[in-house]
C-alpha positions in Angstrom: 0.1 0.0 -0.1 1.4 3.6 -0.8 1.8 6.0 1.8 -0.2 9.3 1.4 -0.4 12.5 3.7 -3.4 12.4 6.2 -6.5 14.6 5.4 -7.2 17.6 7.9 -9.1 16.4 10.9 -12.2 18.3 10.1 -12.6 17.1 6.7 -14.3 13.6 6.8 -13.6 11.5 3.6 -16.5 10.0 1.7 -15.4 6.5 3.1 -15.8 7.7 6.7 -19.0 9.4 5.9 -20.3 6.4 4.6 -19.5 4.3 7.5 -20.8 7.0 10.3 -24.1 7.2 8.1 -24.5 3.7 9.1 -23.4 4.3 12.9 -20.7 1.8 12.3 -17.3 1.4 14.3 -14.3 0.5 12.4 -14.6 -2.8 13.9 -18.0 -3.3 12.1 -16.4 -2.6 8.9 -13.8 -5.2 9.3 -16.8 -7.7 10.1 -18.5 -6.7 7.0 -15.6 -7.2 5.0 -14.7 -10.7 6.8 -18.1 -11.8 5.8 -17.8 -11.3 2.4 -14.2 -13.0 2.2 -13.1 -16.6 1.5 -13.2 -18.4 4.9 -14.5 -15.4 6.6 -11.2 -13.8 7.4 -10.0 -10.8 5.3 -6.7 -9.8 7.1 -8.2 -6.4 7.2 -7.8 -4.7 10.7 -9.4 -1.7 12.1 -6.0 0.3 11.5 -6.2 -0.3 7.7 -9.7 0.8 7.6 -8.8 4.0 9.5 -5.9 4.5 7.0 -8.3 4.1 4.1 -10.7 6.8 5.3 -7.7 9.1 6.4 -6.1 8.9 2.8 -3.0 7.6 4.4 -3.1 4.5 2.4 -4.6 3.4 -0.8 -7.3 0.7 -0.8 -6.5 -2.4 -3.3 -8.8 -2.9 -5.9 -10.0 -6.1 -4.3 -11.1 -4.1 -1.1 -12.3 -1.3 -3.2 -14.8 -3.8 -4.6 -16.0 -5.2 -1.4 -16.5 -1.7 0.0 -18.2 -0.5 -2.8 -20.7 -3.5 -2.2 -21.0 -2.7 1.5 -22.0 0.8 1.0 -23.6 0.4 -2.0 -21.6 3.3 -3.9 -19.4 3.8 -6.6 -15.5 3.6 -6.4 -15.5 7.2 -7.7 -17.8 8.3 -4.9 -15.8 6.3 -2.1 -12.2 6.8 -3.0 -12.1 10.3 -4.5 -10.1 11.3 -1.4 -7.3 8.8 -2.4 -7.4 9.5 -6.0 -7.5 13.0 -6.0 -3.5 13.5 -5.6 -3.1 11.1 -8.7 -5.1 13.1 -11.1 -3.0 16.4 -10.7 0.4 14.7 -11.5 1.9 15.5 -14.9 1.8 12.9 -17.7 4.8 11.2 -18.5 6.8 13.1 -21.3 7.8 11.5 -24.6 11.4 12.4 -25.6 11.4 12.1 -29.5 14.5 13.3 -30.4 18.1 13.6 -29.0 17.9 17.4 -28.0 14.8 16.8 -26.0 16.9 13.8 -24.3 19.7 15.9 -23.4 17.5 18.7 -21.9 16.0 16.3 -19.8 19.2 14.6 -18.8 20.5 18.0 -17.9 17.4 19.1 -15.8 18.0 16.1 -13.9 21.6 16.9 -13.0 20.6 20.4 -12.4 17.7 19.5 -10.1 19.5 17.0 -8.1 19.6 18.0 -4.3 20.1 14.8 -2.2 21.2 12.2 -4.4 22.4 11.8 -8.4 22.5 8.6 -10.1 24.5 8.5 -13.4 24.7 5.3 -15.6 26.4 4.2 -18.6 30.0 3.8 -20.2 29.5 5.5 -23.5 28.7 9.3 -22.4 30.8 11.7 -24.4 28.7 14.7 -24.1 31.3 17.4 -22.7 28.5 19.7 -21.7 26.8 16.9 -19.6 29.7 15.7 -17.9 30.8 19.1 -17.1 27.2 19.6 -15.4 27.8 16.7 -13.4 30.8 18.2 -12.2 29.6 21.5 -11.4 26.8 20.0 -9.6 29.3 17.8 -7.2 31.2 21.2 -6.8 28.1 23.5 -5.8 26.4 20.8 -3.7 29.1 19.0 -1.2 26.3 17.1 0.3 24.9 15.7 -2.7 25.7 11.9 -3.1 26.6 10.6 -6.7 26.6 7.3 -7.7 28.3 6.8 -11.1 27.4 3.1 -12.3 29.3 1.9 -15.3 28.3 -1.2 -17.5 31.8 -2.3 -18.9 34.9 -0.1 -19.3 34.5 3.6 -20.2 34.3 3.7 -24.2 35.7 7.2 -24.7 38.8 9.2 -23.6 36.4 12.2 -22.6 34.5 9.9 -19.9 37.6 8.4 -18.6 39.1 12.2 -18.0 35.6 13.0 -16.2 35.9 9.9 -14.0 39.2 11.2 -13.1 38.0 14.4 -12.4 35.2 13.2 -10.2 38.1 11.5 -7.9 39.8 14.7 -7.6 36.5 16.4 -6.7 35.5 14.0 -4.3 37.1 11.4 -1.8 35.2 8.2 -2.1 36.4 7.1 1.2 35.5 10.6 2.9 32.8 10.1 5.6 33.2 13.1 7.2 29.2 14.0 6.4 28.4 10.5 8.1 28.0 9.1 4.6 30.0 8.9 1.3 29.3 11.4 -1.4 30.9 9.6 -4.4 30.3 6.1 -5.5 31.9 4.6 -8.5 31.0 1.1 -9.6 31.2 -1.3 -12.5 28.7 -3.7 -13.5 30.5 -6.7 -15.0 29.0 -8.6 -18.0 29.5 -12.0 -18.9 32.0 -11.3 -21.9 33.8 -8.6 -19.6 34.3 -11.1 -16.8 35.8 -13.6 -19.2 38.3 -11.3 -20.9 39.0 -9.5 -17.7 38.3 -6.3 -19.0 36.4 -5.2 -16.1 39.1 -6.1 -13.7 41.4 -3.9 -15.7 38.9 -0.9 -15.3 38.8 -1.3 -11.5 42.5 -0.9 -11.5 42.6 1.8 -13.7 40.3 3.9 -11.4 42.3 2.8 -8.4 45.6 3.8 -10.3 44.3 7.3 -10.8 42.6 7.9 -7.5 44.0 10.8 -5.6 43.9 8.5 -2.5 
């Protein structure tokens, strides 16, 4: 179940109003759900029902169906308070060109505040790589994770990785956590020919430690 902010105390949800209209307790609702469940036990608890009513949790599809039967109301009416936060979210954006992809990647980097995850071993866009370096310089508490899939394919990326090691000490925990993590995912081919091991050595030999 997903966690959501609670509703104001003086604003009863449709689900709660439906229960109170019948003068039912939370335990009464659980009993009604159990009566309609196989074996007479649904696993629902009064605290779960309370969470649904307050909008702290999202009711599953199966339990929505049962509650609609119990209260003789539509799901749109009963669960509007749970779904309203979803309707305001922007739709996923389709990136149809390299320019749009690059803008989205740069926006991700410049918008990072607590954590930045960068993947891939073929990066050679100097503007993008420089944006990452600038971000690390300006935000010392930002945790950066650089995940390589095999060895870096271009010199510009190799140089970038070296600059990251000069900007951040991967072993530094002065903030209580590491702020730079560089790792490599070994594929089957790389594991057989030892290229991944060579990249690890390449990084270590250039570490400022």
